[in-house]
Backbone bond lengths (Angstrom), bond angles and torsions (degrees), N, CA, C in turn:
res aa  C-N    CA-C-N  psi(-1)  N-CA   C-N-CA  omega(-1)  CA-C   N-CA-C  phi
1 M - - - 1.451 - - 1.528 109.19 -
2 R 1.290 116.94 134.22 1.460 121.14 177.86 1.521 109.99 -90.52
3 H 1.299 115.52 155.42 1.462 121.41 176.63 1.525 108.59 -113.80
4 S 1.304 115.65 161.17 1.455 120.75 179.46 1.517 110.21 -82.71
5 L 1.320 116.29 137.26 1.457 120.32 174.63 1.520 110.89 -78.67
6 G 1.330 117.10 -24.97 1.457 120.04 -175.72 1.524 109.90 64.71
7 R 1.313 115.53 -140.69 1.470 120.65 177.75 1.526 108.21 -78.15
8 V 1.323 117.91 132.64 1.467 123.00 -178.59 1.514 109.18 -108.53
9 V 1.323 115.78 130.15 1.459 122.23 176.61 1.527 108.84 -133.47
10 A 1.302 115.87 158.62 1.464 122.14 174.79 1.518 107.80 -130.55
11 T 1.310 115.02 149.00 1.464 117.96 175.39 1.526 109.12 -67.72
12 A 1.306 116.54 161.62 1.467 121.23 -179.70 1.524 111.05 -58.83
13 A 1.330 117.33 -38.43 1.463 120.81 -178.61 1.526 111.26 -64.73
14 V 1.319 117.17 -43.41 1.467 120.65 178.22 1.520 109.60 -67.12
15 A 1.316 117.91 -46.87 1.463 121.32 -178.37 1.523 111.76 -59.07
16 A 1.324 116.69 -33.77 1.461 120.71 -176.81 1.529 113.37 -81.30
17 S 1.336 117.82 -22.53 1.462 117.86 -170.91 1.524 115.87 -124.20
18 V 1.325 118.07 -10.22 1.461 120.47 -177.51 1.530 108.61 -113.37
19 P 1.322 117.50 124.73 1.462 119.88 179.58 1.532 111.83 -60.21
20 E 1.316 115.00 146.67 1.466 121.02 -178.87 1.527 111.66 -54.67
21 A 1.328 117.47 -38.94 1.468 120.74 -179.12 1.527 111.46 -61.78
22 V 1.321 117.26 -36.01 1.470 120.67 177.77 1.522 109.61 -68.47
23 I 1.320 116.87 -44.48 1.471 121.09 179.40 1.524 110.14 -60.83
24 V 1.327 117.60 -46.41 1.461 121.34 179.69 1.529 110.58 -61.05
25 G 1.323 117.03 -40.43 1.463 120.81 178.02 1.522 112.13 -61.58
26 L 1.333 116.68 -41.18 1.465 120.35 178.43 1.526 110.89 -68.84
27 L 1.322 117.18 -38.56 1.468 120.47 176.62 1.530 110.41 -63.75
28 D 1.328 117.44 -39.45 1.467 120.87 177.02 1.524 111.02 -60.80
29 R 1.324 116.41 -43.30 1.471 119.94 177.94 1.523 110.95 -63.81
30 H 1.316 116.71 -43.96 1.469 122.09 -178.49 1.526 110.87 -61.36
31 V 1.325 117.13 -46.66 1.461 120.24 -177.93 1.533 111.01 -69.50
32 A 1.320 117.05 -24.85 1.465 121.32 177.06 1.533 111.41 -84.50
33 R 1.316 117.15 5.32 1.462 124.27 178.22 1.537 112.86 69.00
34 D 1.330 116.20 29.10 1.463 122.44 170.67 1.518 104.71 -93.90
35 W 1.308 116.75 102.33 1.468 121.67 -170.98 1.519 113.11 -82.89
36 G 1.317 117.30 1.67 1.456 120.41 174.16 1.509 113.54 75.58
37 D 1.309 115.17 -131.94 1.461 122.73 -170.28 1.524 112.70 -97.21
38 L 1.325 116.38 47.85 1.462 121.26 175.09 1.520 108.94 -94.66
39 D 1.330 115.88 158.93 1.454 118.08 174.56 1.534 109.29 -75.61
40 A 1.317 115.87 167.95 1.469 121.26 -174.93 1.521 112.17 -58.74
41 E 1.316 117.38 -37.17 1.467 120.77 -178.93 1.533 111.42 -65.11
42 D 1.326 116.68 -44.69 1.469 120.13 179.46 1.534 111.21 -67.79
43 K 1.329 117.35 -38.40 1.464 120.15 176.68 1.527 110.02 -62.04
44 A 1.326 116.67 -43.68 1.467 121.18 179.92 1.526 110.82 -63.06
45 A 1.326 117.01 -37.91 1.470 120.42 178.16 1.520 110.36 -63.19
46 N 1.335 117.44 -42.28 1.469 120.72 177.17 1.524 111.26 -64.83
47 D 1.337 116.74 -37.62 1.452 121.05 -176.62 1.527 113.44 -76.48
48 A 1.324 117.55 -16.39 1.456 120.55 179.69 1.524 109.78 -61.00
49 D 1.312 116.57 141.14 1.459 120.85 -176.53 1.515 113.20 -55.27
50 H 1.303 117.37 -30.16 1.463 121.22 -174.18 1.521 113.73 -89.70
51 S 1.335 119.46 -9.07 1.465 120.40 -170.84 1.520 113.13 -60.22
52 Y 1.328 117.76 -47.46 1.456 119.47 -179.19 1.527 110.37 -72.53
53 A 1.325 115.99 -35.10 1.460 119.59 177.92 1.522 110.83 -61.55
54 E 1.323 117.22 -29.36 1.460 121.17 179.06 1.520 112.21 -84.41
55 G 1.332 117.24 -4.84 1.437 118.83 167.60 1.506 120.29 110.45
56 R 1.376 119.95 2.16 1.456 116.46 -177.66 1.523 111.93 -155.31
57 L 1.330 115.51 135.47 1.457 123.31 170.82 1.520 107.53 -127.90
58 F 1.324 116.13 139.58 1.459 121.61 -173.11 1.520 109.84 -131.34
59 S 1.332 116.35 133.19 1.463 123.16 173.48 1.519 108.66 -128.40
60 S 1.320 115.14 151.60 1.457 121.03 176.89 1.520 107.94 -136.48
61 Y 1.322 116.48 127.06 1.459 121.43 -177.50 1.523 109.56 -124.97
62 D 1.326 115.15 124.46 1.460 120.42 175.42 1.522 107.76 -90.50
63 T 1.337 115.74 112.39 1.460 120.32 -179.37 1.521 109.23 -103.78
64 E 1.305 115.58 147.67 1.462 120.52 -178.24 1.524 112.10 -65.84
65 E 1.312 117.10 -44.56 1.467 120.91 -174.74 1.517 114.98 -86.59
66 H 1.349 117.61 -26.51 1.463 119.88 -170.22 1.524 114.03 -121.59
67 G 1.308 117.26 4.91 1.462 120.46 -178.90 1.516 111.23 74.60
68 T 1.302 115.80 -156.16 1.462 121.16 -177.60 1.525 110.73 -79.92
69 I 1.320 114.66 133.69 1.465 121.83 176.80 1.520 107.16 -127.26
70 W 1.313 115.70 131.07 1.457 121.69 177.54 1.520 110.18 -100.68
71 V 1.324 115.82 148.90 1.459 122.96 170.95 1.525 106.13 -128.23
72 I 1.317 116.13 122.58 1.465 121.50 -178.44 1.519 108.82 -125.80
73 T 1.335 115.63 124.73 1.458 121.26 173.88 1.516 107.68 -108.72
74 E 1.322 115.15 125.00 1.461 120.93 177.89 1.518 108.25 -120.62
75 D 1.324 115.23 137.68 1.454 119.77 177.67 1.519 107.83 -94.06
76 L 1.314 115.39 105.62 1.464 121.62 -175.83 1.517 110.58 -109.99
77 R 1.320 117.32 40.44 1.470 121.11 -175.50 1.516 112.93 -47.46
78 G 1.299 116.26 -47.51 1.453 119.02 -177.24 1.509 113.42 -72.55
79 E 1.339 117.09 -24.93 1.461 120.73 -174.50 1.522 113.52 -101.15
80 A 1.327 117.38 -42.91 1.464 119.75 -171.77 1.520 113.29 -125.66
81 G 1.300 117.31 11.54 1.441 119.77 176.11 1.511 115.94 81.72
82 G 1.294 119.32 11.85 1.460 121.20 177.63 1.505 111.45 148.91
83 P 1.334 115.93 -172.25 1.460 119.56 -177.39 1.530 112.43 -68.67
84 I 1.309 114.09 153.14 1.464 121.63 172.36 1.525 106.83 -136.25
85 T 1.309 115.85 135.60 1.451 121.64 178.79 1.519 108.39 -115.57
86 T 1.328 115.44 129.19 1.457 121.55 -178.55 1.529 109.01 -116.13
87 V 1.331 115.90 132.93 1.455 122.46 175.12 1.523 106.22 -106.91
88 L 1.317 117.01 124.66 1.467 120.04 -172.41 1.506 111.65 -153.46
89 F 1.330 114.91 160.67 1.450 121.40 168.88 1.526 107.34 -84.54
90 P 1.342 118.21 150.88 1.460 119.72 178.84 1.539 112.91 -53.31
91 E 1.324 116.67 -36.75 1.468 119.63 -178.81 1.529 112.76 -70.34
92 D 1.339 117.21 -13.61 1.470 121.20 176.49 1.524 111.70 -81.48
93 Y 1.319 117.63 -13.82 1.465 121.28 -173.18 1.513 112.25 -70.08
């Protein structure tokens, strides 16, 4: 089952240094439930039926040219009107 990305944003550092095609590719993997370079426990947590219902999905991708890039989808229905997906470097967190 796929989840909604909702509104997609990137940190200034990612927007300035990562080509749009790379970002779109990572978003495609994230929405397809390919969690990237997470350990088995974190992947299982994302795959659990309740994970998105509880408000957060996390992916981590190690890229050759840009290092590690995270993609986090949070369901902020009560706060922001729906899901928001952020693309960021770990140091941006």
